[in-house]
C-alpha positions as CSV (number, residue, x, y, z in Angstrom):
1,M,-18.7,-21.1,-121.3
2,P,-20.9,-24.0,-120.8
3,R,-20.8,-27.0,-123.2
4,E,-23.5,-29.5,-121.9
5,N,-27.1,-29.1,-122.7
6,G,-28.1,-28.7,-119.1
7,E,-25.4,-26.8,-118.4
8,L,-26.2,-24.1,-121.8
9,K,-29.9,-24.4,-120.2
10,R,-28.5,-23.5,-116.6
11,Y,-26.7,-20.7,-117.5
12,E,-28.6,-19.5,-119.9
13,S,-32.3,-19.3,-117.2
14,Y,-29.1,-17.9,-114.7
15,R,-28.2,-15.0,-116.5
16,T,-31.6,-14.2,-117.9
17,A,-32.8,-14.0,-114.3
18,L,-29.7,-12.0,-113.1
19,V,-30.2,-9.6,-116.3
20,A,-34.1,-9.2,-115.3
21,S,-33.2,-8.4,-111.9
22,G,-31.2,-5.1,-112.3
23,V,-34.1,-4.5,-115.2
24,T,-36.7,-4.4,-112.9
25,A,-34.7,-2.7,-109.8
26,V,-34.3,0.3,-112.1
27,V,-37.6,0.5,-113.4
28,A,-39.3,0.1,-110.4
29,L,-37.1,3.3,-109.8
30,V,-38.0,5.3,-112.3
31,V,-41.3,4.6,-111.8
32,A,-41.7,5.4,-108.5
33,F,-40.6,8.8,-109.3
34,V,-42.9,8.9,-111.8
35,D,-45.5,8.5,-109.3
36,I,-44.0,11.1,-107.4
37,V,-43.8,13.5,-109.7
38,V,-46.7,13.2,-112.3
39,Y,-49.7,11.5,-110.0
40,G,-47.9,13.1,-106.6
41,S,-48.9,9.3,-105.0
42,W,-46.3,9.0,-102.1
43,Q,-48.7,5.1,-101.3
44,L,-47.9,4.1,-105.3
45,A,-44.0,5.2,-105.1
46,A,-44.2,3.1,-101.5
47,L,-45.0,0.3,-104.0
48,D,-42.5,0.5,-106.3
49,L,-39.6,0.7,-103.9
50,V,-41.1,-1.5,-102.1
51,H,-41.0,-3.8,-105.4
52,A,-37.1,-2.2,-106.1
53,V,-35.9,-3.5,-103.4
54,L,-37.6,-6.8,-104.1
55,A,-35.5,-6.9,-107.2
56,A,-32.4,-5.6,-105.4
57,V,-32.9,-8.6,-103.2
58,I,-33.1,-11.1,-105.9
59,G,-30.1,-9.9,-108.0
60,V,-28.0,-10.4,-104.4
61,I,-29.5,-14.2,-103.9
62,L,-29.2,-14.6,-107.8
63,L,-25.2,-13.1,-107.9
64,R,-24.5,-15.4,-104.6
65,F,-26.2,-19.0,-105.5
66,G,-27.7,-18.5,-108.4
67,R,-24.9,-20.4,-110.7
68,S,-26.0,-24.1,-109.1
69,W,-29.6,-23.3,-109.1
70,L,-31.4,-25.5,-111.4
71,P,-33.7,-23.7,-114.9
72,R,-37.2,-24.0,-113.0
73,R,-36.1,-21.8,-109.5
74,C,-35.3,-18.9,-111.8
75,D,-38.3,-19.2,-113.8
76,L,-40.0,-18.6,-110.0
77,A,-37.4,-15.5,-109.7
78,I,-39.0,-14.1,-112.9
79,V,-42.0,-14.6,-111.5
80,A,-41.7,-12.9,-108.3
81,L,-39.8,-10.2,-110.7
82,A,-43.1,-9.5,-112.6
83,L,-45.9,-10.3,-110.5
84,P,-45.5,-7.3,-108.1
85,F,-46.1,-4.9,-111.9
86,L,-49.6,-6.4,-111.7
87,V,-50.7,-4.3,-108.6
88,T,-48.3,-0.8,-109.7
89,T,-49.3,-1.1,-113.1
90,W,-52.8,-0.7,-111.6
91,I,-54.0,3.0,-111.8
92,P,-56.7,4.2,-109.4
93,Q,-59.8,5.4,-111.2
94,H,-59.3,9.0,-109.8
95,I,-55.6,9.8,-110.5
96,V,-56.2,8.8,-114.3
97,A,-59.7,11.4,-114.2
98,Q,-57.6,13.8,-112.8
99,H,-55.3,13.3,-115.5
100,R,-56.3,14.1,-119.2
101,F,-53.0,13.5,-120.8
102,V,-52.0,9.9,-119.6
103,E,-52.6,7.2,-121.7
104,P,-53.7,4.3,-119.0
105,F,-52.5,1.4,-120.6
106,V,-49.3,2.1,-122.0
107,F,-47.5,0.6,-118.6
108,Q,-49.2,-2.8,-119.7
109,H,-47.8,-2.8,-123.6
110,F,-44.2,-2.2,-121.8
111,L,-44.5,-5.1,-119.6
112,L,-45.9,-7.5,-122.0
113,L,-42.8,-6.3,-123.7
114,G,-40.5,-7.1,-121.0
115,I,-41.5,-10.4,-120.4
116,A,-41.3,-11.0,-123.7
117,F,-37.6,-10.5,-123.7
118,F,-36.9,-12.1,-120.0
119,S,-39.2,-14.9,-120.4
120,P,-38.8,-17.9,-118.4
121,T,-37.2,-21.0,-119.9
122,S,-41.1,-23.0,-119.6
123,L,-43.4,-21.9,-122.1
124,R,-46.3,-22.3,-119.2
125,L,-45.2,-20.0,-116.6
126,T,-44.2,-17.3,-120.0
127,F,-47.6,-17.3,-121.2
128,G,-49.2,-17.6,-117.8
129,L,-47.5,-14.7,-117.4
130,L,-48.4,-12.8,-120.9
131,G,-52.3,-14.2,-119.7
132,A,-51.9,-12.4,-116.5
133,V,-51.1,-8.8,-117.9
134,V,-53.8,-9.3,-120.3
135,L,-56.4,-9.8,-118.0
136,Q,-55.6,-7.4,-115.6
137,G,-55.7,-5.0,-118.9
138,I,-58.9,-6.1,-119.9
139,A,-60.0,-5.3,-116.6
140,L,-58.8,-1.6,-115.8
141,W,-59.8,-1.2,-119.8
142,L,-63.7,-2.5,-118.1
143,S,-63.2,-0.4,-115.5
144,L,-62.0,2.9,-117.4
145,R,-64.5,3.2,-119.6
146,G,-66.2,6.1,-118.3
147,F,-63.4,8.2,-117.9
148,P,-60.9,10.2,-120.3
149,P,-58.6,10.7,-122.0
150,R,-61.3,9.0,-124.7
151,S,-59.0,8.8,-127.2
152,A,-56.5,5.7,-125.2
153,I,-59.7,3.4,-124.3
154,V,-61.7,3.5,-127.8
155,R,-57.7,1.8,-128.6
156,E,-58.1,-0.7,-126.3
157,P,-58.2,-3.6,-125.9
158,L,-57.1,-3.6,-130.0
159,F,-54.0,-2.4,-128.9
160,M,-53.2,-5.3,-125.9
161,L,-53.7,-7.2,-128.6
162,L,-51.2,-6.1,-130.8
163,F,-48.8,-6.3,-128.2
164,V,-50.0,-9.4,-127.1
165,S,-49.3,-10.9,-130.5
166,I,-45.5,-9.1,-130.5
167,A,-44.7,-10.7,-127.2
168,V,-45.7,-13.9,-128.0
169,A,-44.1,-14.2,-131.2
170,L,-40.8,-12.6,-129.3
171,V,-41.5,-15.6,-127.5
172,V,-41.2,-18.0,-130.1
173,S,-38.3,-17.3,-131.9
174,R,-36.9,-16.8,-128.5
175,H,-37.9,-20.2,-127.4
176,R,-36.3,-21.3,-131.1
177,Q,-33.2,-19.8,-130.6
178,R,-32.7,-21.6,-126.7
179,R,-33.1,-24.7,-128.4
180,L,-31.3,-24.0,-131.6
181,G,-28.5,-22.9,-128.9
182,A,-28.9,-26.9,-126.7
183,Q,-28.8,-28.8,-130.4
184,L,-25.6,-26.5,-130.7
185,A,-24.1,-27.7,-128.0
186,S,-25.4,-30.8,-127.9
187,T,-23.7,-31.3,-130.8
188,A,-20.5,-30.0,-129.7
189,A,-20.2,-32.7,-126.7
190,R,-20.8,-35.1,-129.4
191,A,-18.2,-34.0,-131.8
192,E,-15.4,-33.2,-128.4
193,A,-16.6,-37.2,-127.2
194,L,-15.9,-38.2,-131.2
195,A,-12.6,-36.5,-131.2
196,H,-11.5,-38.4,-128.3
197,C,-12.3,-41.8,-129.1
198,T,-10.8,-40.7,-132.2
199,A,-7.5,-39.9,-130.2
200,F,-7.9,-43.3,-128.7
201,V,-7.6,-45.3,-131.7
202,L,-5.6,-43.6,-133.5
203,A,-3.3,-43.7,-129.9
204,F,-3.7,-47.9,-129.8
205,R,-3.1,-48.3,-133.0
206,D,0.2,-46.5,-133.0
207,Q,1.3,-47.6,-129.9
208,A,0.1,-51.6,-130.5
209,N,2.2,-51.8,-134.1
210,T,5.4,-52.0,-132.9
211,P,5.1,-54.4,-130.4
212,L,2.9,-56.7,-132.7
213,Q,6.0,-56.6,-135.3
214,T,8.0,-57.5,-131.9
215,I,5.7,-60.5,-131.0
216,E,6.1,-61.7,-134.8
217,V,9.3,-61.7,-134.9
218,G,10.0,-63.5,-131.6
219,L,7.1,-66.3,-132.6
220,T,9.1,-66.4,-136.0
221,T,12.4,-67.2,-134.2
222,L,10.8,-69.5,-131.2
223,E,8.9,-71.7,-133.9
224,R,12.8,-72.0,-135.5
225,R,14.2,-73.1,-132.4
226,L,12.0,-75.1,-130.6
227,P,9.7,-76.8,-133.1
228,E,9.0,-79.5,-130.6
229,D,6.8,-77.3,-128.4
230,G,3.7,-76.9,-131.1
231,T,1.2,-76.6,-129.0
232,L,2.2,-73.9,-127.1
233,L,3.8,-72.4,-130.2
234,R,0.0,-72.3,-132.2
235,A,-1.5,-71.0,-128.8
236,L,1.0,-68.1,-129.4
237,R,0.5,-67.8,-132.8
238,A,-3.3,-67.7,-132.5
239,A,-3.7,-65.0,-129.9
240,H,-0.6,-63.0,-132.4
241,T,-3.1,-63.7,-135.2
242,R,-6.3,-62.5,-133.2
243,L,-4.2,-59.2,-131.8
244,T,-2.9,-58.5,-135.4
245,S,-7.1,-58.6,-136.7
246,I,-8.1,-56.0,-133.9
247,H,-5.0,-53.8,-134.9
248,R,-6.3,-54.0,-138.8
249,A,-9.4,-53.4,-138.0
250,F,-8.8,-49.8,-136.0
251,G,-6.5,-49.4,-138.9
252,T,-9.6,-50.1,-141.8
253,V,-11.5,-46.5,-139.7
254,D,-12.3,-44.0,-141.8
255,I,-10.7,-41.2,-139.8
256,K,-10.9,-38.0,-142.1
257,T,-9.7,-35.4,-139.8
258,R,-6.3,-35.7,-137.6
259,A,-5.4,-32.8,-135.8
260,E,-2.2,-32.6,-134.4
261,D,-2.9,-32.5,-130.5
262,A,-4.5,-36.7,-131.5
263,L,-1.8,-37.8,-132.6
264,N,0.4,-38.5,-130.0
265,P,-1.8,-38.9,-126.6
266,D,-1.1,-40.5,-123.3
267,F,-2.2,-43.6,-124.0
268,K,-1.5,-45.1,-120.7
269,S,-3.6,-41.9,-119.2
270,E,-6.4,-43.0,-121.8
271,L,-6.3,-46.3,-121.4
272,S,-7.3,-45.5,-117.9
273,K,-9.6,-43.9,-117.8
274,F,-11.7,-46.9,-119.6
275,H,-10.9,-48.9,-116.9
276,G,-11.7,-46.3,-114.1
């Protein structure tokens, strides 16, 4: 599971685009079947089949290369999956006139909800797609006002506005969820970095304790045996005092949690990371 903010966003956009490609392919195949059985329109079915093939191709490309894509490229893949619906959901007027039971705007309603569920990470692209669907629905409503079923025409564009409101609420909620997930990932990364620093501090303090004691004993012995080398001894004592003060400074760090695996790290390898 990715931990870094950028990595989490990339994984989220990749997963959303991949699932959207699979759902789009299935929906396009179902709509192609409906176009043949209900409307008897092989032309619309052919458009749906092309859309299904496009979705399948995008899905295969995502499976092979999508994990390394930036979120914006995955967003563009979602846009490429959604835009053909604007063509395939435009039901010709003569088909609506012949089938009085048809709800001409039901596909637009589901398309709005689908964009909300599989919204790109970019709010601009998401709201752009929603706006395109709304404009297409209004254009369809204007062109079908003289055709049955009258009940569906009368309900629009109020129903369209209702579904747009629901879609916008879902998009805002999804965006907020993504932002919280990014914040949690950032917090987790910071906690991991702090735990690493804590392990380093503990290792340095524990490893430095015994050598400092040895130096203290050695300096005391030298001061007794070689009192004439005062300059050298004073320099050594000053260096020892400085090291002792640093060691005490590490000892004053307020460490409230000490994990067992952080108590005995490989001090040399940890120190080499700082030099490297």
